[in-house]
N, C-alpha and C positions, 0 to 999 in steps of 0.2 A: 910239321909236314906229314903229311897222309901215309901212313906206311900202307905198303902195299895189301896185306888181309882185310886192314882196315875199308880200303875203299872198293875190294873185292865184294865183302858184306853189303857197304853201303848200295852197288850195284844190283844184289841179288835179292834185296830189300824192293830194291822197283822192278824188278824183270819179277817179284811176285804180288803186283795189285793184284788188288779183290776186284769181284766183277762188278760190286759198286762203283766204284771206280770208272769205270768204262760208260756206266749210265749218267756220270758226270759228262767227262772228259773225248767219248767215243772213240774215234780215231789216232788220238794223240796221247790215249794210253796206250793202246797197242802198239805206237812208235819206239813210244818212251820203255816199256816193257821189253819187244825187242831186241833193242838196243842196248839196253843193259844187260840182257844176257849174250847178247855177243864179243859185249864189253869184259865180261867176267872170262870165257875163253878163252879171249883172245890176253888177255894177262900172264893166265895159266894152265893155257892148251898144250905148252910144249912137255908138261908130265905126262899124259897120256899116251899110250899109242894110239897109229894113224889107226887102224883098225879097228880101234874101238868107238873113234869119234865118227868111221863108217858106218858100225853097227847102228850107231846111233842117231847116224842120219837116217836109215832104215827105218827104224824103230819111229821118229817123226811123221816118216812122209808116211807112215801105217794111220799114227794117230791121226794124222790131221783127212787124210783121205776120209777116216771113220766119221771126224766130226763135219767134215766138208757134205756127208748126207745128209745132216739134219741141215745145216744151208741149204741144200737145193730144198731140201723138205721145204724150205722157208723160215727156216731160224734164223737168229740174227749173229751178223758176221761176227761180232765183236766179241760177245761171247763164246763160240765157237771157238773163234782163234787163242783168246785166254785161257781157257780151257784144256785145248790144245797141247797150249806151251809149257800150262801147267802140270799135268800130265805127264808130260817130257822132262818138266825138270823134275819129278817125282823116281820116272825109271833113274836119271843122269846118275842122282843123286845117291840114291839105295843102291845102285848095283858098283861100286866103284867107293873104290878108299879114297874117301876127300881129302887133297893133300894140304889142305888149308888150316893151321893149328892156330886158332882164334881162340882167346880167352873168354870166356865166358863173362864176364864183367862187360868186357867192349860189346858183349853182342846186345847185353842189356841197355848199355847207357844209349850206342847206337840207335837202335831202337825205339825208345822214349825220345829223345832229343829228334828223329827222322818224324816220329808222330806228332808233337806239338809242332815242329814248324809247318809242316804238309798240313794240319789240320786247319792251323791258324790264316796263311795263304790263304785257301780254301775258305774257311769262313768270313773273311771281312773282302777279297773279292769275286767269291760267286759261291754263295750261300746256297746251301741244300736241305732244303724242309727246315723243320724246326729243329734246333738241336740242342735240348732240353739234355740230353746227356752227352757224355763225352766220347769221343768215336773215332779221334787218332789218326791213322794214314788210311784205316779202312772206309772213313764214308758209313761209318754203320755201327752202331755199339756191341752189336750181338758177334761179331767178327773179328774187332777190335778185342773184344773181353774174350774169345777164344784164343787169339794170337796171344795175347798177354798170360791166360792161364798155360801156353805153349811151354809158354818158357819157363813161367814158374814152375812146372811139373820136370822138365828137364835140369832146374838148378837143383834138384835131389838127388841127381849125380853127381856132384860136385861138394866137395867138402872142404877142400884147400885154398879157396882166396877170400881174401881180405875183403870183411862187407858186403859177406854173401847173403844173413841177415837182411843188411839195409836191404839190396837187392831186390829180395822176396820181398818184401813188404809194400817195395814199391810198386812190385806186380800186383797185390792185394789190394790197394787202394787205388792203383788203374780200372781192376777189376769192380771193386764195387763203384768207383765214378762212372761205368757205365750202364748202371743199374739195369743189369741185364738180369732177372733173373733164371734166365737157363744156365746161365756163366758161371753165376754163382750157384746154384745146385749143384753142377757138375763140379766146380771145388772138392766141394765138401765130402762127391760122391769120391774122388781121388783120395783125401783126407783120409776117407773109411776103409778101400781098401785097401791102399798101404799100412794104418794100422793092424787091419786085422791077418795080414801077411796073405791075402790070394795070389795063387798064380796057377795058371794053364797053362797048355801045351796047345801048338796050334792045331788041332783036332779041336781041344776046347773051345777056343777063340772062333773056328767055324761055326762050330755046334752053337753059338752063343748069337752068334751073327743071324744062323737062320733061323732059331726058334724066335729071337725076337721080332724077326721080321713076321712068323705067323701069329703069335701075341699081339703085334703090335695091329695088325689086319683087324684083327676078330676084336680087339679092345675099340679101335673109332666107329666100328658100326657099334659096337655097344652103349657105349659111354654119348655120342652124339646128340641121341632126342634126350638122353635127361640132361646135357648142360642147357638147352633150351626152356626146360622148364625150373632151373634152379637158379634163386636168386639169393644173391650175398648182399646182407646188410655189414657195411663195414666200411675202411677207407676208399677212396677213390682210385688207390693201386690196384685194390686188391678187384674192383668190380672192371678198372681196365682188360687187368691180366686175364680173369674169366672172360668178359667178351673177343676180348683177343685169342682165345685160346680156343671157343667156339666157332671163331670164325675158321681159324688153320684147318681143326676138325670137320668143317661142313665142307672146304674147298676139299680136304686129301679125298673124301667119301664121292664126290662130283668124278674125282678121276678116275677111281675103282669102277664107276658108272661109267664113263666113257670106254676105257678097258673091255668092261663088259661089252660096249655096244658096238664095239668095234678091234676084234682083236687083233687086227696090225698095228693100232697102235699101242698094243702093247709089245709084239714083238721087234716092229723096228721104229719105234716112236715117233711124235709128232715132230720134231726139230728143235732144236735147242732157242732157248728166248722167245719159245709160243706157251708158254704158262698162262700170260695175262690176256693175251687170244682167246685162249682154250677157258679156263677158269677165273680170269679177271683179277686174280689175285696169287702171290707166291704161295707154292706148295708150303716151304717149310720141312720139308723133309727130302734129306739129301736121296736116299735110297729111293723113294717114289720118283722125283726130279732125276735120276738116270735113265728109270724106267720110262717114263715121262717124254723124254727128251731125245732119249738112242735108242731104250726096245731092251726088253728083258738080257739078251746075251751080254751087252755092255754091262749090265748091272754083276753079270756071272764073272764076266773077266775083273771086274774092280774090285770084288769078294773075293777070289782068287789069288791076285796080287797083294792083296792086304793081306792076307795068310801066308803069303811067302815072305813079304816084308817083316812081317813078328816074328817067323820061324828064325830067319834071318838074326834080328837084333839078338835074341833071345840065347841063340847057341853062341856068337859073340859075346855073352856079357860075362865077365869075369866073377862078380859078387850075387851074393841073391838079393841082394840091396836092389841092385840093377836089375837084375827082371820081374822083382815085386813093382820097380817103377815105371817099366816100360808095359810090362803088363796093366797097370793102373791108368797109363795114356793113351793105350788100344781101346778098352772098356769105355774111357771118357768118349773119345772120340765115337765110336760105335754110339752110345747114346744120342752124344749131341747132335750125329748127322739125322738124327729123328727128328730134331728140330730146326736144324741150319742143313746146310750143303759145306761142310767141311772136308771130305776127306782129298777133295780137288781143290782146294784153295787154301791159300800159304801160311793158314796154320800149322794143318798135319804134315806139311814138306817141312816146315822151321823142326818141329819138333823131333823127326824124323833125320833131319837133318845136323841138329846138335847132337841128339844122342850118336851118331855115326863118328862125328867128329871125337866125342869123349871117346868109344870105344879103338878109333884108330888112335889116339892118345896113348889110352891104356894098353893097348896092345904092343905097343911100341918102349914102352916102358918096362 
């Protein structure tokens, strides 16, 4: 018999379906996501005060109204709804003491089984592109790899579970099966930060975000022309990666040109899901994507909230090791957001959720 906690974990995983899932299943993914999220609170809703859910309902309405502006502006309804729900999940689970005590090894086991089964079903019955890399539940190797990395990073908080080394090894294997250079590089970055024992306060993290935004903006203008003239003699893999990088930077440069040509796009965005319409390809930059879809004000709100989450987790961390893991995790997600859209998708939420569960248990003990 499936325990209540594990059932909730499984339902939560469905409620955090990635944007790539919407591209495959459309409205069915929205229905599955919403029903799963409702069932989670039907099972555990009695533990929270009714005023709390009233407040969260108001937050959800505000978020949905904000994203609806993008839809009215021509955005894709599935992406608008999905991102709104993801953001609500983030608000919800970060701002409460999560009442479910789920063992970390159960989290990993359910995640792996869930990914393999869902991937197999879709692969055999509804193929999506050329799947030469393992994509798991996300149907995208990069986003699946980021979720694996989120679970791997959070494993450093735990040292009491038997078989933890095996579970961590499975996560590393899954990351390498995605063949994602971005995620593999972030795995190395995480270990480097943990080994060097670097830690910053919330102001430091805010400065890192602002500084990296400025540096990256300068970088894409200075490096774009160099890549066009650069030839790489070597493996097909590296030639493919170089071509991919050149295309990504070209799209991002055109995004800046659109901002300069019409300041209203910079202030208010063009609408969620309209990237291909304007640029022809995905931006592959979460920060730029926020501005492009919803305007610079939305980016500022997200950055402030990220810093607030970081400050909350650091304040409740009981050990220096925990503080380093939280810091390393946030830096990894900040860096990853320059290649993917990770802050408003499941991987970041899963990382925060596990850290919150761990801190809740530690504070009780």
